[in-house]
N, C-alpha and C positions, 0 to 999 in steps of 0.2 A: 432513387434508388444509391445505395450507399456505395462511396469512391473506393473504400478500402477494401470490400469482398470483390469489387468487379477488380481492382488490381489484383487481387491474390487469385481470382478466378484465370486472369489472362495469365498471370504468371506461370499456374500449374497446368495451361493448356499448354504453353510455351514449352513447359520442360517435361511433359508427356511426350509432345509431339519431337523434341531434340534426343529423349534418351529413348525413346518406344521406336523412332521411325528413321531418321537422319543415322542417326548413332550405329546402329546394325547394318544399314543397308551401306553408309558408307566404309564399314570397316569391311563388308562382304566385297565391294567394288575394291578398294586397297588389296586385300588378299587376292579378287582375283586377277585383277590387272599384275602385281607383283609375281604370279605363278604364270603368264604369259609373257613377258620380260624372261624369265629364267626357264622360260620350255619347260613347265609343270602344269599339272592337273587344276591346281589350287583345292579350295573346298569344296569336294563334290559327293561327301558320304550321308551328311545328313541334310534330310529335306530334298525338296528339287532343285538342281543344281548347286547345291550347297547353302542354300539361302538360312537355313535355321543353327547355321554354324555358330553365329555369333550369338543366339541364346543358349545353346549349348555351352558355350563359352562361358557368358555370365554366370549361368547354375554353375558351372567346374569351381568359378573362382570362391564360391559361398564358403566352398566344402575344402578350400585348401587351406594348409598349416599357415598361419603368420609367424615368420620368424622374425625376431627382432635381433641385431647381435648385443652379445654379450654387453659391451662397452656403450652401449648407445644410451641417450639421453630419449628413455623408452616414449614421453610425453613429446617432444620434438620430433622423433621419428614418426611417430604415429600423425601427427598434426600435419605435414608434410602434405601426402595426398589429399587431405582436403582443402589445403590451403592453395593449390593448385586445381580443384575441382568447383568450388565455389567462384571464383571470380570467371572463368573461362564459361561456368552457365548463367551466371548473372548478367556477360555483357549482351544476352537475347534479350535484357527486360526492356532494351531501347531502338531495337529494330521493330519497326511497323509492319505487322502480319498478314494485315487486311486493309481494304479502306473503311472509313469511319462506316458505324452501324448504327441506325436509328431504331431505337429502343422507348416505345412508349414514349414517343414525343422529345425524348431527348437524344441528343448525337453521343454515342461512345470510341472514343478514339480507340483503334485497336493495335495499341501499344501499352506497355506495362507502365513506364515511365514516361512518359510524354513530356517535352520542353524543350526550352530553346537550345541547349548546351549537350545533345544527343550523344552528338559525334564523339566529344572530349571525352563524357562518360565511358563511351565504349571504348575508349584509348586508355582512358584511367583503368578501366576495368582488366582488359586486355594485359596493361601490362605487372598484375599484379602478381601473375603467373611468378615472375621473377623469386620472389620472396620464399616461394614453396620450393624452387630448387638450392637457396641457400639455408634454409630452416632444415631440408632434408640432408646435407652435407654435413651442417653443422652437427646437425642430431644424431648424424651414424658416430660421431666421437672418431673419427678419421681421417688424419692430414692430405690422406689422397684424394677423398670423397670431397672434400672442403674445397681443395684446390679445382678438381672439378668442378664441383658446382657453383664457384665465384668464375670460372672461367667460361661456363655456358650461362649464368647470367650475365657477365660482359657482352657475350654472344648476342644475347635477346636484347639488349640494351640498344646496341648499336644497330641490330634488324629496325629496333622500332622508330629509328631515326629516318631512315630510309621509307618506312611505311607512312609517318607522318607526313613526309615533305610530296609521298604520290597521293596520301589523302587530300592535301592542299590544291592538288592538281583539280579536283570534283568539287572541291569546296568553293574556291575562289569565283567562279561564274553563276553558283547558286548564291551567295551573300550569306549563309545561313550555315548552322549546324548544325540545325533539327533536320533529322534524316526524312520525315515526310516532306519537306519543302524539299531536300535531294533528290528523293523519288519523284515526287512532281515534276521539277526542272528536268530531270532527265528524262522522262514521258516526253514531255513538250519537245526537246532537242534530242529525240534518239541516242541515248544514253552518252550524250556529249561530244557526239560524232558533230551533228549540227549544231552550231553554237551560235 
């Protein structure tokens, strides 16, 4: 079986689940949660309990006018959302989404990119979103947008330091950066509660 086709099929399956199921459901949960906190009703018009609101919002975005500021660098300004989306979606390629599958006598790992450095790849891809912020601020050709984007990127970098240290607490007992080994270790030790 061609490993490139298997990896492509796995990536498309993960992408379909993330974009088709997880994103709309979590957007609905977030909007309903904010409505409850603010003592409002939240999305409740489209579909039962407002469950189809994310679908209608996505359709609405296709027909909205794309406004680019007159002084902006159009290429960089339009490249910024792509630079934000691609690394965020690519982080899912190192996460095992099921136990290994045996097909035609061949064991197929249910992770798009298996490897010993899975956690490092995840953290590296997650940190690439900072470049999208700086690209958007610089591409707008506005000094206040640029200062805001540099400030936001500095905040993200400082949060990533704390995130990296918290990930170490999970990785040290396992002794590996491979996410499938981390998952197996956590299954044996009750999510690292029983070491």
